[in-house]
Steps between C-alpha positions, in 0.01 A plus 500: 500500500882502516515860365237613751690348785823670392327839481356463848834396647677808350228733633518358850881500505524865392257635757202724452701821443646375169158500339443872564488709184616865485205732548664815350789596274716812523638710212843352568374168369456651153852644472712335226787289614751713308461876463626662176648852546351765271764684295465883508432660165816610317533878459420634153809577284315751280581864576448807278723810524502847348841602379662846477862534403778736379835422347749559224540352153745532217473408132824338388546761225384804701728778618324538837287289733126546547304523820205259544180539694205265475261262663308182460368193678668188635342178619646214702331192360698218661797502745732467197304691234383855443385725214528870431375765259661843488497824302800735513592846370862572406643848463654589166846370408737656249676303225795667329375843623248526222243223559285466809300194596210475740346162604193377683540129563218260591638180654342172607716267709520170683698494825662183634589483869751240626394311819706700746401598855663843513383851597604602146301312235697482169342415167579460133284682247412442132243674289377656176326819403519800271624853508364817346817659363517863388815590305572862421744569217557861379214561263327173574301349794403132495297290741518123481359202689779252558492154656736406782603224736709513813660303777660584825490451878387682813409470863214591734537604864202511737466819700162397639241232413345741248807684365805372309806669359599370157814546290572344163737513208375427148665453164251606233528403135272707276439527127692795352289795390460528121708739292752575778810343340692259720357638826436226764198543726610232746549629853586402855303630795509497879196593706406519870140514612234430757240216481179570693293196572137529381364150581439371860 
């Protein structure tokens, strides 16, 4: 009885309008109290490029430098990491005016980009590969397959979103061809080329 009396007194004191229930609900009533912003998707770092380049190289024991022309592919994997595969052709070099050497190197490299916000994008490069080496000695012509490794540095400059200019310097250490005495096949090379973007 006491509880019933209290309920009736509260109802009478509040008035008839307090007992009205909402007859409809709007969509605003279903909105969460705190809205969480949606992060935009990060752009993909992966980019594939075709590579054409020319340059100059010189064996440490050669009498004259060689010209280089070649091509390959380069891929940007992460903002700080890339990879490259190239094939080059070198013109013949003379050694002691009697021996000529002709090389076709195949090189596979990793490129490391420092986190710099510059128009010019420098990188360090390290890789391995092999070279088809043809050595011509008077009365003898030998072709060998020699392993190599190299290191160096370079830089990329963006001409447009789909075209880059690249320049790099490499120090290449190769196995010496057989039966050529104390001839050293190691060389240094500098190339300049264009990178054409193939991926979107």
